[in-house]
N, C-alpha and C positions, 0 to 999 in steps of 0.2 A: 258289569255294564259300565262303560266308559262315561265320561262327563258330558259327552256331546249332546245327548238328548235331553239332559237335565239343565243345561246352562241357561236355557231360555226362560225358565219359569222359577228356578230356585235361587234366591239371593244368597251371598256370602254374608253371614249375619253375626260375625264376631267383631265388635267395635274395637278399633285399635287402641293401644295404650296411650299412651301419651298424646322498619320504617324506611321507607325510601325517601331520603332527603334530597334536596336539590344539589346538583354537582357544583362545587365552588369554583370560581374562576381562577385562572392561573395567577401565581404571585407576580408582583412587578419585577422587572429585570433588576439585577444588582447594579448599584451606582459604580461608575468608573472610579478607579483608585489612582489615577495618574496625577491628579492635581497636587496632592500632598507630597508625593514623591518628587514632583518637579520643583516644588518650593524648597525641599530639602537640598536638591542639587544646586539650586541658586545660592542657598546660604553657604554651602561648601565652597563654591566658586568665589564668593565674596571674601572669604577668609584666607584662601590659599592662592598665592600668586601663580600665574599661569606657567612662569618659567621653571617652577619646581616640579612640574609634571614631566614624566619621561616622554620620549617621542612616540611611544605606543599608547598613550593615554586615551586617544580618541577611539581606537579599536577596542580597548578594554572597556571603555564606558558603554559602547554599543553592545558588547557581549554581556555586560552586567545588566543593562536594561532589559535585554531580551530574556535573560534568565529569570528576572523578577516577574516578567509577564507570563512566562511558562509556568512558574510556580503558582502564580495567582490563578491561571487557567486550570492547572491540575487541582488546586484546592477547591475551586468552584465545581469542577466535574465530580470530584470525590464527594463533596457535600451534597450535590444533587442526587448522585447515585445512592448515597446512604439514606436520604430522605425517601427515595422511591422504594427502597427495601423495607422501610417501616410499615408500609401498607396503604392506609387511606390517603397519605400524602401524594401517592402516585396519581390519584384521581385529579389532583390539581394540575399536574404537568402533562399527564397522558390520558385525560378524560375521553379523548376520541379513540383510545386504544384499549377499551375495556376488554377483558377476556371474553371471547365469543366462542361458545361451544354449541354448534348447530347440531340438532338431533338428527343423526344420519343412520341410526341403527336399522331402521326399516329398509333403507336403501342398500345397506351392506347385506342384509338378509336376501334381498332380491339377487344381488350379485352372487351370493354363495349358494343359492338354493339348489342348483343342479349338483354341486359338490356334496352338499349335505344329504341329498336324496340318494346318491350313489356311493356314500361312504360308510354303509352299514357293515361292510366286510371287515372293518378294523374295529369292531365294537369292543368296548371296555367291559371285561368281566367284572361283575360286582364283587365277586369273591376275592379279586386281586386289586381292588381299588387302593387299599391301604398297604403300602410296601413297607413302611417302617413299623417296627415292633418295639415295645418297651420290655425291658427285662423284669421278670417277676422278682419281687422283693419279699423278704421275710417280714410278715406283719408284726409290728410292735404292739405290745399290750396297751390298751387305753388307759390314760390316767384316771384316777378316782375323783370324780367331780365333787363328791360329798366331803372330801377332806378340805376343810375351810382353810383358806390362805389369806392372811391379812395383807391387803393391798395398800393400806394407809394406817394411820394411827387410830382410825375408828374401830371400835370393838364390835364384832358381829356375834350375836348370841347363838347358841347352839340350836335353839328352837326357832320356828318361823317368826319373822319380825312383824308381818302384817300381810295385807292383800295388795296386789298390784293389778291395776286395770289399765289397759291400753286400747286405743282406737286405731286400727290399722287402716290406712287409706291407699288409694291407687287401684290399679288393676290386679289381676290374679297373682302375678309373680311379685309385684311390689308388696302386696299383702303377705305373700309367703315370706319375704324377707323380714317384714315387720314381726311376724309370728316367731320366727327363729330368733330374732333379736330380743323379743319380749321374754322368751324362755331364758336366754342368756342373762338378761338384766335381773330376772327373778333369781337366778343363781347367784349373781353378784350381791344382791340385797338379802339373800336368804328369805325370800318372800313367797307367799302362795299366789300363784298366777290364776287370775280369772280368765276363762276362755275369751280370747280377744274378740272384740266387736269390730264390724267393718263399717267404715264411713261410706255413705252413699255419695258417689262421685258424679259430678255433672257431666263428665265425658262418658264414663262407662255405663252409668245409669243402671246399675245392677243392685237390687235390694237383698241379694243373697246374704244369709248369715253363715257363720262358721260351719254349722252342722249340715248346711245344704251342699257344701263343697268338700268338706273333710269328714272323716270318721271320728267323731268326738271321743267315743269310748276307747278306740285304739290309741288316740293321741294321749289320753290321760294315762292309760295303762303303760304305754311305752316309756313315758317319762317318770313313772313311779320309781322312787329310789334316787332320782336326780333332782327333779323339781316337782313339788306338789301342785297339781292343777285341779281347779273346781269349775263347775259349769256356771255358778252364780254366787254372789255374796251371801253369807248367812243372814237370816231375817233379822236377828238382833243387831247386826251391824248396819244394814241398810236402813233400818228403822230409826237409827240415830240421825240420819240425814233425810228424814221425812219421806223415805222410800223414793227419793229422787237422786238418781246417780250424778246429776249435774251439781248437786250440793257437796259432793265429795271433793276434798282439796285437790285442785287441778294444777299441775305443774307443766311448764313448758321447758323442754330440754333442748339445748343447742344441738345442731346437726353434728354427727360423728363424735359425740361426746365419749371420752375415755371412761374406763371403769372407775377411776378415782373420782370423777365428777359425780357419779351416782352415789358413791359412798359418802362424799362430802356434802352434797346438796340434797339428794333425795332421801338417803337413809335416815337422817335426823327427823324429817317430816313423817316418814313412814313409821318410825319408832314411837313418835308422839301421837299420831292420829290413828294408827292401826290400819290405814288404807290410803293409797294415793292413786290418782288418775293422771296418766300422761297422754296428751292429745295435742296435735297429731303425733303419730308415731311411725314415721318413715325415715330410714337412714339416721336413727337416733343413737346408734352405738358404733364406735370406731371398729375398724377391722382388726386393729391391733389390741388383742386382749389375751390374758393368760391362757395356757393350753387347756386347763380344766374347764374354763369358760367357753373356749373355742369348741371343745368337744360337745358342749350342749347344743351349739348350732348344728354340728354334724348330725347328732342323733335326731334332732328335730326335723331337719330338712330331708334326710335320707331314710329315716325309720318311722318317725312319729306321724308325719304328715302323709296320710294315705287318703286318696280320694274316697268320697262317700260311695255307698253301694250303687245308687243309680248311675253315677258317672263311671265308676270302674267297670260295671257290668257292660254298658254300651261301648265304652272304650275298648274293652277286650274283644267285643264283637267286630268293631271296625278294624282292629288290628288283625284279627283272624281273616277277615275278608280281604284285607290288603295282601296278606300272605297267599291266599287262594288265587288272587288275580295276578300274582307275580310268579306263576308257575314256570314261565319261560326263563326266569332268572333265579331259579332255585328257592323261591319264596322270599327273596330279598327285594327291598324296594327303597326308593329315594324319597325323602320328605323335604319339602321346600317351604320355608317360612317367607311368604311374599308380603312385603309391606308397601302395597300400592293402593291403599284405601284413599278415598277422596280427602279426608282430613290430613293424612300423611303427605300427600302430594302438595296440598295447600300450604301446610306448615313449613315444608322444605323450601318453599319459594323457588321451585325449579320449573322450567318450562319445557314442554315436549313439542309435539308437532301440531298442536291444535290452533296455533295462530292467535288472532285477536279474540276469538270466541273463547278459547281456553283461558287466556289472561283475564278476561272479564269475569268468567265463571269462578276462577280461583280467587280473584280480588274480592268478589262478593262473599265467598265462603270464609275467607280470612276475616273480613269485617264482621260477619255474623258470629263466627266462633271465638274471635279474640279481640273484638271491638277495634280500637285504634292502635293496637300494639305495633302493627306493621307500618304504621304511618309516622311513628315518632322519629324525630330528627336523628337520634343516636342509634337508630336501627338501620344498619347499612347492609344491603345485600345486592348481589349481582347474580342473576340466574346462571350466566355462563361460568362465572367463577365457582359457584356452588358445585356445578357439574364437574368442572376440571378438578376440584378438590375432593371429588368422590362423596359428596354429601347428598346427592340426589338418589331417591329410591330407584332401584333397578326395575325396569318394566318387565312384564312376563316375556316379551320378545327377547329382551337382553339376557334374561336368565336361561331361556331356551337355547340361545346361540352359545352361551358360555358352556352349558352342559354338553351340547352336541360337539363343541370344539374339544371338550375333555375326553370324548369318546363314548358317551352314553348314547346308545342308538334308540331307534323308535320302538323297540321292544321293552324299553325300560318302564317299569310301572312307577308312577310318581304320585305321592300324596301331597296335596296342596293345602297348607295351613294358612288361612288368611281371613281377614274381615271382608266386608262387602267391597269388592274392587271397584276402582274408578273406571267407569265405562266398561264394565266387565265383558260384555259380549264382544266389543270391538278390540279390547286389549288382550283378551285371552285367546283370540282366534289363532295368532301366530304360534303361541305355545302349544296349543292343541294340534296344530299342523305338524310340529316337530315331534311332539310326544302324544300320540293319540290315547295312550293308556294313562290318562290323567284322572285322578279321583279326588274327591273331597268328602267331608263327613256328610254333606247333603246328598251326594251321589251314592254313598255307601250305605247309609241308613235309610229306613223307610220314613215316611211322613209321620206315622204314629210313634215311631221310636224317638224322633227328634222333637215332637210336640212339647214334652214336659221341659225342654231346655230352651225353647224359643223365648227370646226376650231376656235371657240371663247370660250376658256376655262372658262372665267368668266361668260359668259351667261349660259353655261351648268351647272356650279357650282351653279348659281342662281336658276335653276330648282331643283336641289338636295336640296338646302337650304330650299325652300318653302315646298317641300313634307316632308322633315324631321321635319320641324317646327310644323306641325299639326299631327304628329304621336302620338299614345298613349304612346309609349316607344321610346326613342332615346338612341342608344348605341354608345358611343365614344370608340375608341380602341387605339388611339395613341396621341391625343393632337393636338395643332395647333390653328390657328385663327378660322377655320370653326367651330369646336365643342365649342370653348369658346363663340363665338357670339351666337351660337344656344342655348347653356344652359342659357345665359342671356335673350335671346328673349323669350324662353319658360317660364322662371321665370316671366317675365313681363306679359305674356298672361295667365299663369295658377296660379294666386294668389301667386306668390312667389315660386312655386315648379318647379324645372327643369324637373322633370319626365325623369331622365336620368340615365342610367346604366354606371357607370365609374368604371371598374374593378380594383381591387387591383392586378396589373400585377406581382408583386413579389410573392404574394401568389399563383396566378394562375399558374405561371411557376413551382413553387415548387410542386404543386399538379399534374401538367401534366407530371412530370418526375418521379413520384412515382408509379412504376409498381405493388406495392403491395396494393395500395389503392382499396377499394371496391366502387362500384357504389353508394351504400347508403351513404358512408362517403363523397364521392365527392359531391353528391347532398346536404348533410347537409352543407358543406362548401360553395357551391354556393347559398344556401338559406341565409346564413349569409352575403355573399357578396352583394346579392340583398338588404337585409335589411339595410346594411350600406350605399349603394347608395341612398336608399330612405331617410335615415336620413340626409345624407349630401346634398341631392338635395334640401332640404327645409331650409338649414341653411343660415342665413344672417349674413355677417361679422359685427362686432361691429364697427361702423364708428363714429369717433369723429370729431368735427368740425375742418376743415383744417388739417386733419390727415388721409386721405384715402390712403391705400396702395394697396388694391385690385382693379382689373379692373372694372370700371363702366359698361363695356360691358358684363362682365360675372356675375357681382353682381349689378344689377341695383337698388336694393332696399337698403336703403329707399329713396334715392334722387329722383328716377323716379316714386315713388309710387303715387305722386299726379297726374300724368297724367292719372291714371285709374279713376279719377272722371268723372262726367258727364258734366263738364264745357266745353261748346263748343264756348266760346267767342272768341277764337283764332283759331277755326277750328281744335281742337285737338281730334276729334272723332276718334275711331279706324279705321285704314286703313286695318287692318287684324284682323279677328275674328276666333278663334278656332271653329271647327265644334261642334255642340251640339249633 
């Protein structure tokens, strides 16, 4: 059953993750530079008798004066141009010429609609979307994480040093990153990791604990032999701190701290106290770590973190239902991560076609959610410039036009992963018109099946994550932890290919504002964009030893490639397999 009949009553209920100063006046015009030069000429004339000048001195003097004036003019033009390129200074001189990006996508859809309706004869086969293929490589054996390597002069004992407690914060995938990093830090310190606790976030408002989202027993068993994990501190240890976890030595670690920082700063405290607590714990470990520590991240993310039984059971049902509804495309479907929730639209400071009413509504939402942040003098934004720079969330209409331009026809089944959309009924209508086979978790699951998940944003996001993970095509529209983790997970499952459409939003916005473009030219540009996504989706960053700058979670290869081998000595068989 398509989404049409359910849109009216069922909300999208996954909460999303994550100052306009006065324009200064123009600077005063530069003072004229002729007076000093004139005095210099007068002094020269007073010292040199006129008869010693050649007969062409008058012409030479005029030529010299003109050259100086041209040089001064060129210098002024160069200086002004340089200042305009700097950025904000251009507002001083060209405040009346701010970038203006008028939202015209709906007008272009009206112009193209007849062509879109009659263009299904050239539909893109989902089985042939990805033209580029990666060559299979021989999997190298994984390094042995238990072989201790001295990263500094600090001596690490062979037995566990103590217990490590971390508090992961953020949404589902930011917490996932923190869990993987916590396992890696425990490996660095040779510590016993206590199952991470989740910080209650004022945005996500999800009180879920680790066991509500992930399979605790599977997590502990998978990491056995690499890092010891326990569900809670021993009674004799917690009793030393009056059974109050807040009394345990609390350390604050700088963001993206290297491994040596933990050995130099955290290890001595852990050795002395037997337990340390690190909070907050988000992005507290550098991407650049030794290979045997990097492997711990790989094992944790792709093997140990398996969703809890209630989540995985319903997610499997949703995936199967999407395959059933995609019979016309061989059971293959497209998943779209749409970031067009109210808070995302407000935070982006972008304007669409709502006029003064929309501006007032967004200003009120920003003030309520972020107080005076957007009114600070140093906070500079121009809605038109944001759109031109590709920073505005794509609307459902724009996503639909992009996909139809790429050749996906109205028989394509689409799974929509999203929170509660901004003005959902109004904004979803064009996308439904272009893709009537549009589904969400709310339209695929019964109300009874979804009831245990309502009010728990991370658990709902986990359902979306799983269904998107196994789609033939994944479309990301705005960025964030959700698509970054998904692209990496898909690279891990699909032999290094992310199978992801990541649009060039600057180019797309430029095309969507061009009212003279033809449907054929638009399609040609969308074909080129799809091919570029295909090419970039299979790229693997060049990683040098101890010099990784990219996220291991978005680009898991080559470090995690060894996990794809059939070695099951440590229980590393796939916990998730893509459908065949």
